[in-house]
ROTITOR-823880 format. One line per 10 residues: number of its first residue (from 1); their letters; for each residue x, y, z of C-alpha. Coordinates in Angstrom, 3 decimals, always signed. Example, Ala and Ser with C-alpha at 12.3 -4.5 7.8 and 13.67 -1.06 7.14 Angstrom:
# residues 2
1	AS	+12.300:-4.500:+7.800 | +13.670:-1.060:+7.140
//
This chain:
# residues 457
1	MRRLAAIWPP	-18.656:-1.689:-42.294 | -19.593:-4.482:-39.894 | -17.022:-7.213:-39.364 | -16.895:-10.549:-37.569 | -15.576:-10.176:-34.030 | -15.863:-13.875:-33.105 | -17.064:-17.062:-34.770 | -18.740:-20.045:-33.167 | -18.677:-22.787:-34.218 | -15.733:-22.403:-36.616
11	APGLHEGQPL	-16.730:-22.566:-40.259 | -14.573:-22.978:-43.381 | -13.832:-19.667:-45.083 | -14.820:-17.499:-42.099 | -12.323:-15.632:-39.956 | -12.279:-12.803:-37.425 | -12.210:-9.325:-38.976 | -13.950:-10.515:-42.125 | -16.683:-8.199:-43.486 | -20.138:-9.486:-42.614
21	AEARAILPAL	-21.331:-9.207:-46.230 | -18.456:-11.401:-47.411 | -19.122:-13.935:-44.653 | -22.791:-14.175:-45.597 | -21.851:-14.681:-49.217 | -19.844:-17.743:-48.113 | -22.396:-18.947:-45.567 | -25.888:-17.563:-46.278 | -27.327:-19.211:-43.152 | -24.943:-17.279:-40.926
31	DALPADPAAE	-26.709:-15.971:-37.803 | -25.004:-12.707:-36.775 | -25.504:-11.048:-33.403 | -24.146:-7.606:-32.447 | -21.012:-7.721:-30.336 | -21.312:-6.412:-26.767 | -17.784:-6.020:-25.344 | -19.041:-4.770:-21.981 | -21.334:-7.759:-21.487 | -18.595:-10.117:-22.648
41	REALEGLAQA	-16.146:-8.614:-20.154 | -18.705:-8.942:-17.364 | -19.390:-12.569:-18.291 | -15.653:-13.317:-18.370 | -15.177:-11.789:-14.922 | -18.114:-13.837:-13.657 | -16.467:-16.963:-15.055 | -13.250:-16.027:-13.245 | -15.169:-15.710:-9.980 | -16.722:-19.137:-10.521
51	AMRFTPMAAA	-13.278:-20.618:-11.294 | -12.240:-19.900:-7.706 | -13.581:-23.362:-6.910 | -10.210:-24.604:-8.223 | -7.918:-21.895:-6.821 | -8.392:-18.720:-4.779 | -6.364:-16.828:-7.395 | -8.373:-16.540:-10.613 | -8.622:-13.520:-12.886 | -10.013:-12.612:-16.281
61	DPPDGLWLDL	-7.639:-12.201:-19.227 | -9.710:-10.247:-21.772 | -10.958:-10.759:-24.339 | -11.280:-14.536:-24.050 | -8.969:-15.978:-21.432 | -8.608:-16.820:-17.760 | -5.583:-16.795:-15.472 | -5.539:-19.511:-12.800 | -2.658:-19.729:-10.341 | -2.689:-23.452:-9.563
71	TGCAALWPDE	+0.438:-23.480:-7.408 | -0.064:-26.161:-4.770 | -3.512:-27.127:-6.065 | -2.370:-30.205:-8.026 | -2.030:-32.124:-4.739 | -5.817:-32.303:-4.618 | -5.875:-34.402:-7.818 | -4.165:-37.639:-8.859 | -1.949:-35.634:-11.201 | -1.847:-32.432:-13.232
81	AAMLAAIAAW	-3.549:-34.044:-16.216 | -6.512:-35.029:-14.033 | -6.707:-31.465:-12.735 | -6.828:-30.023:-16.279 | -9.456:-32.613:-17.212 | -11.602:-31.515:-14.268 | -11.296:-27.861:-15.285 | -12.222:-28.705:-18.893 | -15.252:-30.713:-17.747 | -16.384:-27.837:-15.524
91	LAIPARLALA	-16.094:-25.295:-18.360 | -18.295:-27.462:-20.594 | -17.264:-25.385:-23.623 | -14.343:-25.909:-26.014 | -11.261:-24.340:-24.449 | -7.469:-24.553:-24.763 | -5.769:-25.283:-21.446 | -2.061:-24.938:-20.744 | -0.137:-25.476:-17.515 | +3.375:-24.067:-17.138
101	GTTGTAWALA	+5.733:-22.605:-14.589 | +5.496:-19.079:-16.078 | +2.540:-17.017:-17.194 | +4.134:-16.195:-20.553 | +4.701:-19.843:-21.472 | +1.211:-20.876:-20.373 | -0.341:-18.095:-22.473 | +1.755:-18.962:-25.540 | +0.960:-22.686:-25.384 | -2.750:-22.012:-24.888
111	HAPDGPERCI	-2.836:-19.710:-27.935 | -0.545:-21.681:-30.264 | -2.523:-22.303:-33.497 | -1.612:-25.976:-33.883 | -1.191:-26.883:-30.237 | -3.123:-29.547:-28.322 | -6.266:-28.753:-26.376 | -4.452:-29.544:-23.110 | -0.767:-28.933:-22.722 | +1.466:-29.422:-19.664
121	CSPGGEAMAL	+4.965:-27.960:-19.612 | +7.218:-29.509:-16.998 | +9.200:-27.142:-14.719 | +12.335:-25.889:-16.455 | +11.053:-26.887:-19.876 | +9.782:-23.450:-20.898 | +12.613:-22.724:-23.333 | +12.122:-26.034:-25.158 | +8.343:-25.656:-25.269 | +8.609:-22.168:-26.786
131	ARLSPALLRL	+11.560:-22.811:-29.094 | +9.627:-23.279:-32.362 | +6.799:-20.882:-31.619 | +6.392:-17.463:-33.209 | +7.434:-14.387:-31.172 | +3.867:-13.165:-31.679 | +2.852:-15.646:-28.953 | +4.926:-13.662:-26.469 | +2.139:-11.029:-26.491 | +4.208:-8.501:-28.429
141	SPCVVAGLRR	+2.617:-5.613:-30.301 | +2.002:-6.229:-34.052 | +4.525:-3.598:-35.130 | +7.268:-5.248:-33.043 | +6.399:-8.689:-34.445 | +6.551:-7.286:-37.980 | +9.966:-5.782:-37.270 | +11.272:-9.099:-35.939 | +10.032:-10.965:-38.989 | +11.719:-8.532:-41.357
151	VGLREVAILA	+15.116:-9.525:-39.949 | +14.338:-13.240:-39.830 | +13.515:-13.592:-36.120 | +10.570:-15.928:-36.591 | +11.109:-18.297:-33.648 | +11.467:-17.730:-29.924 | +14.623:-19.879:-29.811 | +16.433:-17.544:-32.212 | +15.178:-14.496:-30.341 | +16.408:-15.853:-26.987
161	RIPRAALTAR	+20.002:-16.172:-28.289 | +20.309:-12.423:-29.007 | +21.818:-10.318:-26.189 | +19.163:-8.476:-24.227 | +20.923:-5.125:-24.593 | +20.789:-5.439:-28.380 | +17.095:-6.338:-28.321 | +16.296:-3.398:-26.062 | +18.268:-0.959:-28.203 | +16.570:-2.119:-31.413
171	YGAEVVRRLG	+13.004:-2.960:-30.357 | +12.535:-1.399:-26.906 | +12.020:-2.950:-23.495 | +8.802:-4.781:-24.451 | +10.576:-7.672:-26.202 | +12.973:-8.373:-23.321 | +10.196:-8.042:-20.728 | +7.834:-10.453:-22.482 | +10.633:-12.908:-23.248 | +11.737:-12.779:-19.622
181	QALGWEEEAI	+8.190:-13.390:-18.392 | +7.943:-16.463:-20.629 | +11.362:-17.927:-19.749 | +11.291:-17.057:-16.069 | +13.740:-14.128:-16.011 | +11.052:-11.750:-14.790 | +7.953:-12.082:-12.656 | +4.630:-10.973:-14.101 | +2.152:-9.204:-11.847 | -1.460:-10.158:-12.526
191	AWPPPASSWE	-4.282:-8.015:-11.178 | -5.977:-10.699:-9.119 | -9.434:-9.607:-7.950 | -9.658:-8.887:-4.224 | -10.940:-11.787:-2.140 | -14.554:-11.779:-1.158 | -15.214:-9.844:+2.004 | -15.601:-11.928:+5.115 | -17.928:-9.225:+6.464 | -20.790:-10.227:+4.223
201	ERLDFAEPAA	-24.296:-11.500:+4.731 | -26.484:-12.952:+1.986 | -30.182:-13.629:+1.651 | -31.678:-15.789:-1.126 | -35.411:-15.379:-1.682 | -37.464:-18.531:-2.160 | -39.385:-16.660:-4.880 | -38.243:-13.473:-6.669 | -39.262:-10.408:-4.643 | -40.310:-7.088:-6.137
211	TAPAFEHALE	-41.908:-5.042:-3.335 | -40.346:-2.436:-1.045 | -41.685:-4.035:+2.195 | -39.964:-7.307:+1.296 | -36.694:-5.485:+0.658 | -36.978:-3.486:+3.902 | -37.537:-6.658:+5.910 | -34.583:-8.347:+4.186 | -32.325:-5.374:+4.882 | -33.305:-5.422:+8.565
221	LLAGRLCARL	-32.380:-9.102:+8.799 | -29.066:-8.681:+6.985 | -28.109:-5.547:+8.919 | -28.902:-7.283:+12.208 | -26.730:-10.299:+11.369 | -23.804:-8.214:+10.147 | -23.907:-5.718:+13.024 | -23.973:-8.563:+15.534 | -20.765:-9.947:+14.010 | -19.179:-6.504:+14.019
231	AAASLGGLRF	-20.077:-6.033:+17.670 | -18.479:-9.369:+18.565 | -15.249:-8.176:+16.927 | -15.458:-4.644:+18.454 | -15.642:-3.137:+14.960 | -17.839:-0.533:+13.313 | -18.491:+0.025:+9.630 | -17.858:+3.218:+7.696 | -19.132:+2.064:+4.308 | -21.763:-0.550:+3.519
241	TATFRRTDGS	-23.140:-1.860:+0.221 | -26.261:-3.832:-0.556 | -26.230:-5.556:-3.957 | -29.590:-6.664:-5.365 | -29.312:-9.426:-7.962 | -32.173:-9.651:-10.459 | -33.439:-12.870:-11.993 | -31.782:-11.980:-15.315 | -28.343:-11.865:-13.634 | -27.951:-8.076:-13.570
251	TVPLAVGTAR	-27.227:-6.322:-10.292 | -28.253:-3.049:-8.640 | -25.857:-1.756:-5.937 | -26.838:+0.614:-3.131 | -24.198:+2.186:-0.895 | -24.211:+3.973:+2.445 | -21.306:+5.836:+4.001 | -21.413:+6.871:+7.644 | -19.767:+9.797:+9.379 | -18.485:+7.628:+12.209
261	PMRDAPRLAR	-17.976:+3.882:+12.637 | -21.334:+2.357:+13.505 | -23.092:-0.975:+13.984 | -26.606:+0.206:+14.760 | -28.656:-2.257:+12.710 | -32.034:-0.418:+12.747 | -30.428:+2.870:+11.754 | -28.385:+1.188:+9.024 | -31.475:-0.507:+7.607 | -33.306:+2.847:+7.558
271	LFAMQLDGLD	-30.482:+4.480:+5.621 | -30.760:+1.814:+2.937 | -34.554:+1.923:+2.953 | -34.370:+5.633:+2.049 | -32.865:+4.612:-1.312 | -35.379:+1.906:-2.237 | -37.653:+4.332:-4.119 | -35.176:+4.405:-7.016 | -34.635:+0.629:-7.104 | -35.894:-1.105:-10.245
281	PGLGIETIRF	-36.392:-4.803:-9.395 | -36.983:-5.798:-13.013 | -38.626:-9.219:-13.092 | -37.748:-9.719:-9.443 | -34.847:-9.824:-7.000 | -33.552:-13.267:-6.100 | -30.518:-12.439:-3.914 | -29.318:-9.577:-1.689 | -25.677:-9.327:-0.597 | -24.963:-7.044:+2.357
291	VAEAMENLAP	-21.279:-6.139:+2.822 | -19.254:-3.951:+5.184 | -16.437:-2.606:+2.996 | -14.587:-0.310:+5.412 | -14.285:-0.825:+9.148 | -12.610:+0.729:+12.185 | -12.269:-0.273:+15.792 | -15.369:+0.539:+17.809 | -15.159:-0.646:+21.377 | -18.353:-0.948:+23.425
301	HQALLGHGAR	-19.071:+2.203:+25.394 | -21.598:+3.466:+27.912 | -24.101:+5.909:+26.450 | -23.784:+9.268:+28.182 | -26.225:+12.078:+28.675 | -25.403:+15.523:+27.343 | -22.546:+15.867:+24.890 | -22.284:+12.140:+24.078 | -25.959:+11.881:+23.204 | -25.830:+15.051:+21.102
311	AADLAALADS	-22.792:+13.729:+19.189 | -24.596:+10.489:+18.344 | -27.666:+12.416:+17.188 | -25.480:+14.679:+15.046 | -23.831:+11.672:+13.395 | -27.252:+10.164:+12.652 | -28.415:+13.460:+11.124 | -25.258:+13.691:+8.987 | -25.762:+10.139:+7.695 | -29.393:+10.829:+6.752
321	LTVRLGRGRL	-28.503:+14.050:+4.939 | -25.671:+12.315:+3.088 | -28.038:+9.632:+1.813 | -30.582:+12.239:+0.686 | -28.174:+14.776:-0.827 | -25.483:+12.438:-2.133 | -21.938:+11.613:-1.130 | -19.668:+14.649:-1.049 | -22.519:+17.160:-0.733 | -22.301:+17.478:+3.062
331	WRPAPRASHV	-19.031:+18.816:+4.450 | -17.561:+21.364:+6.812 | -14.628:+23.743:+6.349 | -11.492:+22.481:+8.050 | -7.943:+23.821:+8.328 | -5.348:+22.312:+6.059 | -1.605:+22.208:+6.745 | -0.490:+24.792:+4.202 | +0.999:+28.221:+4.825 | -0.415:+29.534:+1.527
341	PERSLGQAPP	-3.655:+31.293:+2.592 | -5.949:+30.069:-0.186 | -4.815:+26.492:+0.445 | -5.019:+26.603:+4.231 | -8.714:+25.709:+4.292 | -10.357:+22.642:+2.806 | -13.384:+20.378:+3.022 | -13.708:+17.653:+5.643 | -16.415:+15.124:+6.593 | -19.099:+16.761:+8.733
351	IEVSSWQAPA	-18.271:+14.913:+11.957 | -14.550:+14.375:+11.603 | -12.460:+16.219:+14.183 | -9.261:+17.735:+12.819 | -6.597:+19.702:+14.622 | -3.992:+22.024:+13.205 | -1.960:+24.738:+14.840 | -3.181:+28.142:+13.730 | -0.667:+30.675:+12.328 | +1.008:+32.964:+14.819
361	TPRPLRLLAR	-0.115:+36.074:+12.901 | -3.788:+37.033:+12.486 | -5.756:+35.848:+9.472 | -8.821:+37.563:+7.971 | -12.269:+36.363:+8.890 | -13.332:+36.502:+5.233 | -10.899:+35.252:+2.619 | -11.761:+35.931:-1.025 | -11.969:+32.903:-3.286 | -9.478:+34.576:-5.642
371	PQPVLVMAPV	-7.191:+37.510:-4.818 | -8.475:+40.597:-6.659 | -6.040:+43.072:-8.262 | -5.886:+46.627:-6.880 | -4.055:+49.818:-7.866 | -1.758:+51.002:-5.046 | +0.171:+54.173:-4.296 | +3.103:+53.634:-1.897 | +5.724:+56.210:-0.840 | +8.639:+53.830:-1.452
381	PDSPPLHFRW	+8.609:+50.410:-3.140 | +8.680:+48.310:+0.047 | +6.403:+50.504:+2.196 | +2.718:+49.948:+2.961 | +0.334:+51.711:+0.559 | -1.004:+55.235:+1.151 | -4.195:+54.454:-0.726 | -5.515:+51.842:-3.148 | -8.282:+51.636:-5.718 | -10.574:+48.606:-5.752
391	QGRLHLVRAA	-13.764:+48.141:-7.793 | -13.562:+51.725:-9.027 | -13.436:+53.248:-5.532 | -10.488:+54.975:-3.850 | -9.682:+53.814:-0.294 | -7.438:+55.959:+1.914 | -5.198:+54.109:+4.366 | -5.333:+55.204:+8.020 | -2.999:+52.547:+9.498 | -0.970:+49.619:+8.242
401	SGPERIAAEW	+1.232:+46.872:+9.661 | +3.527:+44.409:+7.983 | +4.927:+43.041:+5.871 | +4.504:+39.313:+6.472 | +6.325:+37.433:+3.740 | +4.744:+34.202:+2.490 | +6.495:+32.142:-0.180 | +4.781:+29.735:-2.524 | +5.108:+25.983:-2.046 | +8.190:+25.306:-4.145
411	WRDGAAPDRL	+7.273:+21.648:-4.746 | +4.017:+22.775:-6.373 | +4.493:+26.319:-7.697 | +8.212:+26.449:-8.440 | +10.522:+29.191:-7.211 | +9.751:+32.128:-9.538 | +10.326:+35.585:-7.961 | +6.682:+36.626:-8.332 | +5.682:+33.696:-6.145 | +6.808:+35.700:-3.104
421	RDYYRIETTD	+4.103:+37.689:-1.357 | +4.411:+40.502:+1.195 | +1.147:+40.830:+3.140 | -0.027:+44.036:+4.930 | -2.899:+44.475:+7.353 | -4.607:+47.694:+6.287 | -7.238:+49.865:+8.006 | -8.922:+52.484:+5.818 | -10.378:+55.825:+6.863 | -13.907:+54.393:+6.758
431	GTRCWLFRAG	-12.973:+51.623:+9.240 | -12.574:+48.741:+6.781 | -9.803:+46.358:+7.779 | -8.419:+44.401:+4.852 | -5.513:+42.202:+3.829 | -3.374:+43.292:+0.870 | -0.280:+41.697:-0.573 | +2.386:+42.596:-3.072 | +3.369:+39.723:-5.389 | +6.904:+39.761:-6.704
441	LHGAARPPRW	+10.058:+41.729:-5.968 | +11.217:+45.102:-7.183 | +13.978:+44.850:-9.759 | +12.711:+41.520:-11.156 | +11.893:+40.995:-14.829 | +8.198:+41.300:-14.014 | +7.113:+44.329:-11.935 | +5.348:+43.558:-8.645 | +1.555:+43.584:-8.503 | -0.870:+44.277:-5.642
451	FLHGFFA	-3.914:+42.233:-4.670 | -6.716:+42.329:-2.100 | -7.073:+38.912:-0.439 | -9.502:+39.281:+2.461 | -11.213:+41.302:+5.203 | -10.767:+41.274:+8.959 | -13.674:+41.573:+11.388
//
């Protein structure tokens, strides 16, 4: 059943959540459009970005609100009323505006059913402004509001007189937290969007562009400007994005990550140009934003022959392959600081240099992805095996050394007895050198088991 998600302009007899058939019976001329929550959220976030003309701290409050931190901004206007009037004129759509010293009070006054279109609460007047309002305006869950109403707590003033411990014991921490945020007992953290990057270049086309040569030329210009600024600050970028804005307002982002900090404009433009084949310009691109999102220090240096030149070429090759194959597809094995063998090796960026002290005891050249169970015959429980059977074949042991005891990482695997491993280096009669371990201890609830974990050269 389709229901009304929002109504504009308001009409007598229509309300949110009403079945569409019932609404059309009341108003036959009703024009209904399908709701698009994703598009509405995107439009609200765009409105929040535009509201930064009034304050650098503006954020969306879905589904239909905006947070504006106007602390210190009123000095730019004759008074607070003039500031709210300017915001209302800029919005150019009907909106409820409330200004208060706490986020909870501002939200409640802006959403009060019978409140004025513009409301200003003086500092310290939050309790009086909220006194006669319903606790539902504290942004409590419906079930909590219903519970409060059942016991007669229908106003914020009555709710505020009850000890906090009693409220928490009866209704949970939500009531005390929201009440505190409204009355100033607690601070409320709002997820303000990050400020726009200062390492950004923008190009607006005089006419919408839709051809690859135009985009390549634009990327060369933007990369040159940005890399020149990075060079002046002795910085290099590790991740760059180019956002193409179509004429219909939609955007297409392209991203490039580099193996090392770089500010080589021609090379950077080529990396982006390699992705233009999959770009759909729609009815045309009107704006390109070029941003360096991650940077590191990169001091000027003299190009060297030999190793230095080969390292730069290798980094360029790694960047090209990453663009073609996708992020995360190009990597190299690198040691990891873990004494557990299967966790001692991981993936690292192709050019990154990592150092880690190797174990004092030898490790196999080939380590199996998963230890494979074997059947072992040993003369006594803690001795090396005399022979073992693996993949249906019997292997006779010529020489053995060990054990080397390796315990599991207790913070990850716990401290169960079978997490202990005793490793043996084994050489069979046919010359195969392998690495076997016994998991567990004799006498434990679970008998020990043997596994083959790798092969030496």
